[in-house]
LUMPA-689149 format. One record per residue: residue in one letter; y, x, z of N, C-alpha, C in turn. Coordinates in steps of 0.02 Angstrom, whole numbers, plus 50000, padded with zeros to 5 digits. Each point is the difference from the previous one (the first is absolute). Layout:
# LUMPA-689149
AYXZYXZYXZ...
//
This chain:
# LUMPA-689149
M487725235848606499944997750066500084992650003K499584995950009500074992549993499824997550068I500474996850025499954997950074500154992649989L499294997350046499954991649991500164997350056I500314994150025500364998750060499624990949992L499735000050064499604992450000500504994350058G500224997949963500494994250043500615001249987A500534996250008500765000249985500354996450063S499785000150056500484995750062500355008050029F500155000550075500335003950014499725008149990G499335001349983499645004550021500055003049928G499764996549946499825001449934500795001849958I500434996350035500855000149949500225005550030T499925002450058500285005750037499855005849970T499104999950007499825005049969500165002149922A500064996449969500135000149928500725002849989Y500364997150034500885002050012499995006650020E499655002350037500245007050042499525005849948L499534996549961499535006849965500504999249942R500364995149975500385002049941500595003950027K500314998850054500625005450031499895006149989R499235001050011499865007550023499735002649935L499614996849949499605001649951500234996949926S500335003449960500104997649934499684996549958P500044996649950499394997149958499575004949966R500235006849974499925005549977499265002350049Q500194998950068499485002350037499434995950024C500274993349997499284996050018500234993149971E499584995749983500064994549990499774994550048I500374995650018499914995250046499904993649986M499344997450023499874993249983499794996050068V500404993150009499934997050051499574993049976I499414998050028499704994849982499944994750064A500344994949984499954995050059499694991949979K499934996450034499864994149992500514994349991D500455001150039500624997549994500705002449944P500214996649988500435002349942500745001150036R500154996750061500665000150028499925003650068F500425003550016500085003550084500224994550035T499794999650058500234994150039500115003950075F500554997950024500185004250061499824994850066I499265003450021499624995450035500254998750066P500375005650039500304997050069500474993249991S500104998449944500294993650008499664993749973L499315000850011499634994449990500134994550056P500095002450054500154994050050500544994949987W500425003749954500684995750000499794995349926V499535002549970499744994549954499704996050020A499484999550050499734994350046500404997150023L500725002050024500384995150031500414996949952G499895001349940500554997549944500615002849984S500325006350035500635001949990499955006249947R499465000749985499895005049912499414996349964S500255002249934499454998349957499625006949979L499524999249966499695005949977500465004149952D500364996349969500315003049933500625004750041Q500184998850063500665001750039499845006950009I499295000850022499665006850052499485003249941S500114999249944499555004349942500455000949929F499655005449977500285001749922499415003149965D500054999849931499495001049955499875008450000L499505001650001499725006149990500205004849943A499744997949962499885002949930500655002449967G500634996949998500535003349975500315005350058T499944998350067500065005950032499605005849993F499434999849999499685005449974500105004149954D500114995549924500215002549950500575005050013R500524996950026500635004050002499705009950029K499624997950046499815005550025499455005049970E500014996949933499285003849959499395000450041I499924995550040499164996950030499784994749952E499405001349986499654994849965499644995950041F500194992249989499744993850060499374996849955V499484999850038499484994549974499934996150043H499984992849988499944993450042499214999149970A499645002450077499244997249979499715001250081G499354997250002499834999250065499445006150004V499985004150044499425005150014499454997650021T499475001749970499424997450007499495005950047R500125005349964499525006050031500245006949992I499975004450049500225006549984499355004250003E499875004749939499625005649998500095006550016P500045001550061500285008350017499695005649969E499164999149997499825006349950500265000749930S500144995349963500184999249930500855001649997R500294996250057500674999949992500244995349953Q499694993050020500324995949952500114992950057V500364996249976500244993550036499804992549956L499484997250012499994994549961500464993250026T500274996049945500474994950014499644994749950D500234993850016499924994649961500394999949920A500395005449994500355001949939499775005049966G499425005350032499755005249955499825005550067Q499925006949968499895004650047500465005449984Y500215003650059500485004549984499775006650053P500085006149973499745005550014500705002650051Y499845005950044500585002450038499815007950020D500575003150015499775006650036500174999650067V500474995750013500134999250070500134992450012L499684995950068500064992850004500495000550068V500364995749993500144998450062499994990350015I499465000550061499844992850003500584995550057A500364995949974500524995750033499824993650004T499414997449988499794992849989500024996650065G500245000650053500234994550057499384999850034H499884990450017499534999050022499714992949983R499504998950038499644992649979499964996650063S500314994650007499904996250053499254998150022A499765001150062499275000850012499894992050036N500134995549962499884993050029499444997250023E499465003949979499435000550019499755000350074A500465003550031500045002250071499854992750048V500554996549965500104993450056499734993749947P499684996150022499974992749961500544996250002G500334997749937500614997950011500665002649975L499885005950016500745004249969500154998449931G500604999449987500124999149928500725003749979P500304997249952499914991349986499484999049945F499855004549968499524999149940499234999150021D499825002550058499294998650025500024995050059G500664997150016499834996750062500714995450009P499844996850060500774996850003500555003550031A499855004850029500585004950030500525001749935H500595003550042500395002849940500135008550011S500395002749955499875007349998500745002349972L500215006049996500465002649981499915007049966M499405002049984499855005649984499935000949909S500584995349967499985001349943500454992849961P500325003049950500484994349966499664993550005P499404998449951499794993150012499804996250064E499735004550049500044997150068500704998350041A500475003849994500494997450014500464994549964E499814999249936500164993549975499584994550030E499394999250003499634996350033500134997950081A500215004850026500164998850071500714996349995R500515001949951500684995549995499904993349989E499514997749959499684993749979499884996550047A499435003350039499804997850056500324998050055L500505005750014500654997850052500544993649988R500155000549940500354993249978499474993750024T499464999549998499674993749998499955000050070F499865006250046500084997650074500574998850023L500595001749974500524997550037500154991849990D499784997449948499904991749995499694997150064A499405003450020499514998350037499865004450071P500485002750026499835006350044499524998150060G499645006250023499494999650042499995006150035P499545001850048499935007050015499895004749944M500235006050014500025005649964499455007050020V499595001649976499705007250033500125006249947M500225005850026500165005149956499765006050036G499895004749951499735006550041499665004749944C499525003750030499605003949959499265000050003A499695002349985499115000050004499925005350017P499315001050032499755007250013499985004849952G500145005550018499995005849949500735000449964A500424992250003500615002249963500415006950010S500355001149944500525006250015500674998349974C500054995149958500594998949978500234994950060I500365001650063500024995750048500834997750003G500615003349966500594998150000500064992949964P499844999649949500154993449958499654994750048A499694999350046499734993950033500674998650059Y500115006650030500645000050034500584997049985E500175001549928500594998949971499884992649970F499434996649997499954992949965500134995950064V499755001850064500024995250053500614999250029F500495005349993500625001250023500464994149947Q499765003849945500464995049945499914992050002V499364997150013499934993450008500214998250062D500095003250045500154996850064500764997849993Y500365005749966500794998749979500124993649951L499615001349957500124993149945499624994750031L499784998550048499784994350032500684997650044R500295005150050500414998250033500724998349945R500005003149959500584998249959500084992449974R499274997249983499894994049978499964995350071R500025002450064500034996550044499194996450009M499575004549981499254996550009499585004950021R500295005250051499585003450040499494998150040H500304992850034499604998050061499474996049970R499974999249939499294995749967499465004649985V500245007949996499435004449978499905006050050P499424997450040499755006050046499765005549970I500225006150021499745004949946499645006450045A499305001949982499795005950034499805004449938F499985006750042500055006949967499255003850027V499615001149943499355002250033500025007149946T499875005550051499945006949967499485004950033P499755002349958499445004850036500245005350035E500565001349988500585005450043499724999050080P499935005750030499945000450071500604997250041F500585001349973500574996750014500534999549948L500694996650014500344997649947500325006749979G500025001349933500475006449982499535005049988H499354999650018499535005249986500025003449919F500034995549963500045001549931499575003749974G499385000850030499405006149983500065006850018V500755002150016500165006050021500155000850080G499644996250042500145000250064500664999050026G500424995249969500574998750008500695003849992I500594999550004500695003949971500324998250047G500385005950036500474997450059499854995450040K500614995049996500044993350035499804993049970A499575001549952499884994349950499564995650047R499575002750040499604994050040500434997050030Q500445003350051500274994650045500664994649967F500285004449948500424994749957499654994649954L499315000449988499684996249963499834993050037E499695002950068499734996750058500604992950019G500535003550009500774996950025500004994449941E500065002849934500204996549940499504993150009F499345001550015499534995749968500104993350076E500225002650061500174996050046500474996049984Q500545003149987500664995449992500084996249946R499435001049951499974994349941499384997250007D499704999650048499544996250024499384999549960I499855006049969499355002249948499605001350055R499314995850015499325004350029499705005049966Y500025004350029499555005549976499475002850033F499375003249952499395001150042499875005349963T499895006950028499765004349985499405002249999S499755006049975499175000950001499854994049967A500154995949958499654995349973499615000849936A499494998350013499524999449922499844993849969V500384999149961499984993749957499344999649974S499584995150001499344998649979499934995949936K500444993850001499874995949956500704995549992I500144998149951500684996449970499594993949975T500204994750014500054991849957500574998249995G500164993849963500584996149969500384998650071S499655000050043500284997950070500005003750068A499755006149994499895003250063499845007249986V500285005450036499775005550004499515004250066E499595002149985499354999150065500015007849990L500025003050088499865007950015499295000650005A499635005750006499505001750031499904997550061D500425000250041499774999250063499964992150013G500114995249960499784993050010500744996949984A500495002850013500804997250002500134996849935T500174993750003500124997049931500834997449999F500415000249934500534997850015500194996849942E500174992750006500204995149957500605002749950S499905000349929500495001749963499994995349944A500684999049978500154996449936500235007249948F499915003250016500415006249953499635005750023S499695005349989499715005150011500285005349957L500225007050022499975004849964499855006150033I499565004149981499435004550030500135006149941I500185005850027500055006249968499235002650001P499745000849926499335001350016499785008650007P499485002150011499745006349993500295003649931L500035007249972499905001649944499425003849976A499955000749940499375003249972500305003649946G499635006149978500325000949929499584997449946V500415000249934499974996649944499205000649982K499664993849963499455000649969499845006949955A500495001549968499925006649938499795005650060I500315001550047499915005750044499384998850044A499834995350028499284998750029499545000849954E500064998449931499474999249956499825007349947S500515002950021500035007849974499575006050058P499615003749950499525004650038500485007150029D499754998050077500265005950047500765000950013L500274994449987500794999149990500274997850066G499874995950016500264995550060499505001250078N500334996450048499405001750053499674991950004P499664997850052499734993150009500394994649981K500635000850021500464993950001500485001349934G499845004149957500345001149937500615003249999F500135003750036500545003650018499885006449996V500565006149966499915006749976499995004150051P499535003450026500255006950040500275005749969V500625002850040500385004949960500055005750058D500225003949965500365006450054500714999750007E500255003250047500764999850008500515001449948N499715001849934500514998449944499884995549954Y499534995950017499824992449969499615001849948R499555005749994499514999849954499234998250041H499614998349945499284998050013499745004150029Q499565000050063499675003350023499365002849976T499714996949933499505004149962500295001349938F500444995649965500185001849923500835000549993S500055007449993500415003850014500554998149944D499904997249950500464995649942500204992050012I499814999450054500174993350039500304999650054Y500704995549984500454999450081500084992750014A500104996850053500094993150023500644999450030V500314995650014500614998750038499994992250004G500344997350058500264994550021499324996250042V500074993649980499364996650046499285000849973A499905004349948499455002149971499725004550045V500405003550032499855007650044499594997450059A499295003950021499854998550056500205003050065F500134997350056500445001850066499484997150041P499955005750059499634997250073500384996050013P499834995250052500424996650057500435004450048V500394996350028500495005850053499535001550054D499734994950021499694999250068499434993649995E499534999950044499484995150008500264993850046T499924995849964500254992750041499474993150008P500064996650045499464995049997499854996349943V500424997749972500064996049936500365005949939P499545003049957500215004249942500684998349965V500465004350030500585000149937500175006249967N500135000249931500005005749959500575002749993F500025007249978500695003949987500254996149952P500724999050008500444997349950500295005449954K500264995749927500335006049947500434995749983T500685001450004500544997749975500195001349939G500474996049971500215003149939500415006749996H500295000350050500415006350020499485006350006M499514998950047499405004350001499745002349927T499864994349953499675001549953500255003649957E500894999049992500385006049965500005005350030Q499965002650056499875006150026499385002949970M499324995550001499545002849971500015002449927A500324994449972499975001249922500425006849978A500665000850046500405006349971499715005850022M499565000450050499505005750028499675002149938A499594994149980499545000349961500175003749937A500594998549963500344999949951500225006549995H500165001850062500225007950005499395004650007N499504998250029499505004749984499655000149936I500034994149964499625000949927500555004149967A500635000050013500535003549949499995007450021A499755002250054500055005550041499365004249961E499444995949990499465003549961500115003149927V500564996249966500115000949935500615006350011L500545000250028500515003550006499795006050052G499414999550028499895005550045500415000650063D500434994150038500274999550052499485000050058G500434999750070499564999050037499724991850024K499674998750034499734990750019500364999450059I499964994750004500404997050082499604995450023A499934998650076499614994850026500524998250073R500244994349995500394998750057499714993950045P500024998950058499844993350028500354995149987L499824993849992500464994249969500274996550074H500604998349975500434996650034500204992549978A500154995950046500184992349983500644999350014E500394996149965500674996550005500034993449968C499904994550038500034993049969500414994750047I500094994749969500454996150023499584992050008L499984998050060499624995050014500494993149996D499814994949958500574995849987499704993550062M500594998550025499824994950067500474993649979G500074999049943500394993749997500715000149991D500265000050073500675000150010500325007250015R499505005050001500305007150006499355003549985A499925007650000499455004049981499895006150047A499545002550009499855006350034499845005449957L500315004750022499825006549973499445003750023I499565002249975499485004150021499975006549969K499915004450054500005007449981499345003950020A499685003649972499535003650041499905007449960D499975005050022499945007349975499695005250042P499495002249992499464997349941499874991850031F499564998149951499764992250007499475000350053R499495005549991499505000950046500295003650063P499794997150061500305001850068499505007350013P500345002250040500815001550029500515000149957R500644999350010500494999449946500695003750029N500275002449943500635003050031500554994750000V499874994049969500594994449994499494993750018A500244995850027499694992550009500664996650003R500244996449964500604995850007499944993149979F500144995950047500034992749990500704996050004S500394998049957500534996949995500084993749977E500344995450009500064994149970500854996650011G500054996949944500544996649988500264996549936R500554997149995500104996549929500235003849951R500125006750002500085006249953499605001149961W499265001350058499395001649960499824995349951L500134993050008499824993149945500395002049938W500745002850003500325001649961499705005349945A499805004250041499885008249972499264997549964K499634997050029499324997749962500154996349932K500414996249997500284996049936500335003749960A500405004950018500305003849953499445007149962F499695002350053499515004249979499534995649948E499754994850008499634997149941500315000249932R500644997149994500275001749945500095007749961Y500295003950050500025006349991499405003349973Y499374998450027499395002649978499874997849936L500074992850002499824998649917500515001649950W500585000550012500525002949954499635007249979K500045004250047499895006649979499165002049977T499694996850032499235000049966500034997149955G500304995449965499874997549925500425004549965R500365003350011500295005849942499775005950003G499335000650037499645006949993500125005350056K500124998250057500375004950048499574998050045T499815006150058499724997150067500415000350044V499854994950049500414999350071499775005150059A499305002149990499615004050046500435006050024G500105000550083500395007250008500614998050024E500254993849957500885000750006500094994250044W499534995450021500284993550044499244997650019G499985002150061499444997150036499874991750010W499414997549974499974994050016499344995750029
//
C-alpha cells in the first residue's frame, strides 16, 4: 500500500508521523511531497517580521527527519492530481498512490483587493516565510522615517490572529523606542466586532480587545471592507481613506493552484470538501487536512469573515485522518471529533490564552486569560515543538496551542 502526502507543514508532517506510528514499513510505504525542503513554525512569523526571530531559528530540514522514520521525502511542487488514475503530477515527475492525503495549505488570494502584497502590491503580509522577511525589512525602513500605520485584514480573511498579534507587538515596540507618539495606528477588520475571529467570538475576547485598543490609542474599524491599497493609503469600500506609510493587511485565502486545476477535486475556491472522517466526499481514496479543507463560515456577517484553521486544529485533523486511514488497514473503528482550539496571542509585553471547545459555538469551554506567563509559555512551546517535531515525534494531543 502506498500512501502519498502532499505538503509538509503541520498537516502533512503530523499525518506522516501518525501513520508511521500506526503502520509499519511492511504495511505501507509513505511518501511526502512538498515544495519547501524545510518545516517552518508558522505561528512565529510575526516574530520574524519584528526581527526577534530568524527563519533558521524556527525551521528545520525535512529530509533527514523523514528518513529516520522510514518516510520518503520528495522536494517538488505539485502541478496536478488525477483522481481517476490515482496519479500526482509534479515538476519532478509523476507519482502513483493507493491513498492520497492533501495537506497543501493555502494560496493568498491577493487578487481580491488591488494592492494586497507584498509581491502583488505595496501592502505587507505574514502568510509565508518570504512575506514575513519582506515585512521585517520594510519595518526597519519605516522606523527610520515613521508615519501612520494601518493593519488588519481584508474581506473574506480567515487567519485573523496574526493581525492582532502584529498590531500589539508593533505598539509595544514603538513604546519601547519612545516613538509611539509619532505613529498613528488604525486597525481595520471585516469582523463585526473585535475578537470575532470568524467563529462568533470567544468568551470575553471582545470586551478585552476593545479595552486594550482604547488603552493603547489604536483606532479600530469593524465591518471594514478594504477595497484598495496604495503606497500611501488604505481605502475602504464605504469611501473612508486612511493615510498609511506602512500597511499590513492579511489577505483572504484560496486553495492552491494544483487543487483548483484538478478535476472534481475542490470547490470553486480551491478547497477540498470532506466528510467527518476528513475523507473526500467523492473520492474515497483521498483525504484532506488543514487549510486545504473546505469549511463553511460560522455565521453571516455584513462583510465576509471565513472560518479559521489554526495549526493546532490542523494537527487534530491530521491525527484523525491518519487514524482513519490506518483503521482501514487494521480493521479498527474510525473516529470523528469536533475540533477545539487553544492558542496564545502575543501582545508584546504579555499574552492572552484563548481556548474554545468545540471551536464552533455553542461551546462547552470558552476561556480567555491574559498575563506575562502566557508569553513565556508561548516562547517555551515554540522551542519544545521544534525540538520534538524535528526528532520525528508529534505534539498533537499532548499540549494544546
